[in-house]
N, C-alpha and C positions, 0 to 999 in steps of 0.2 A: 504494500499499500502505499502513495507517493502524499509525504503531506510540506505540505509553504508553513515552518515556522519561522518567521520574523520582531526577535527580538533587539532591542538596538543593544542591552547589557550585557556585555561580553559573557558575565561571571553566571548571570542566570540561563545565558545561551547555553550551554556551555551542561552545567549540568542538566537543565531540561534537554539537552538532544540523545546525555544521554536514560535518560528516564523512556523517552517517547524508543530507544533502540532496546528500549529491555519488555518495553510493549510491542512489539515484534517490526516497528515502523521498520524497513530495511533501505526507502529510497528519505530522506528528507535530506529534501530546501532550505539549508537554513542563510533566511536573509537576514545580514544589521540592517541592511538600511531601505526604505522606498523604490528609490532603483533598485536594488540587486532584488527586490520584494516581484514589480513585477519585469527585470527581465527570467526568472524564474518565468512565471505566471507566461511570457511569451513562446517559453520556450515548452509546455506542454499544462493542458493542462493537470491539478493537482486534485485527490483524490477526498483531502480534508484538507483544512488553514487552520491552523492558530495564531493570532497572531498581538501581539501587546498593543494594549488600545493606543496611551502616550509614548510619542514619541521623542526624541532630541528637535531642537529650536523651535520642543510649540507644535509639532505635527503631531497626526490621529493615521491612524491606518482606516479607518472608518469607510471612506471614495474607497479603497480598493478589495476593504472587506464589501461594499454594497455590487463591488464589481463582478465578484467571485459569486457571490449568490444568487449574483443574474445568468452566468454559467449556472449554477443548477450546484455547486462548488460550497457544505456545509465546510460550518466555519464559525472560530469558538476566539469569539472576544476574551479575552487575557488583562487583567485592570487591577491595578495597587489604588484606587478609588473604588466610592460606593457604585457599583451596576446600577441604583435609580437615578442616576443623572448621565444614561449614557441616552442614543437615538435605540426608541423600542423598534425591533428585528425579528418578529416570529419566530424568523428563517436562523441567526444566532443564537448561539447559545454563547454565557457572557461568564467566568469566574471569576472569581477577588481572588489574589495574589499575597498574600502567595499560597502558593498551591503545594501541595504534598501531589502526591502519585497518583497513589487513588482518589483521587480529586479531580488528575488533569482522565487520567483513565475515561470515570463514567464521565466525563465532560464532550470528551474525542469519542463514547460511544454511543449520546445520548445526543449528538449532535450531528451525528453523519443516520441514524436511524429518523429521523426527523421527518414526519409528512411535508414541511415548508418548504424542506433541501431539495425539493425538484422541483420545487415552483420556477424562478428562470432558465433550465433548461429548452434546447431549442427543438 
């Protein structure tokens, strides 16, 4: 299964990549920036995406998440802030940091099976 993972904090990214490997993900496209994530998207549609919400320079991953959802890719947003302040989209999952491996696994499984995840497929 191929996952697009966007996280701009290196230590969190390295730890999470190991958790994703332990979960059985064999193709992990690790992006540290929006341009890098968009490059991975151009190379092929992932099966699922895990996106850090708040990125460096005041940027967020919401627009990227909407693009992925429109293509039918399940999305999990990870945030260190209250999830109630995030834009609502029934197709996306939101998890609050810090994230345990069990929380991450549950969120990815639920996102992959949500009925709304297919809404954007052509």
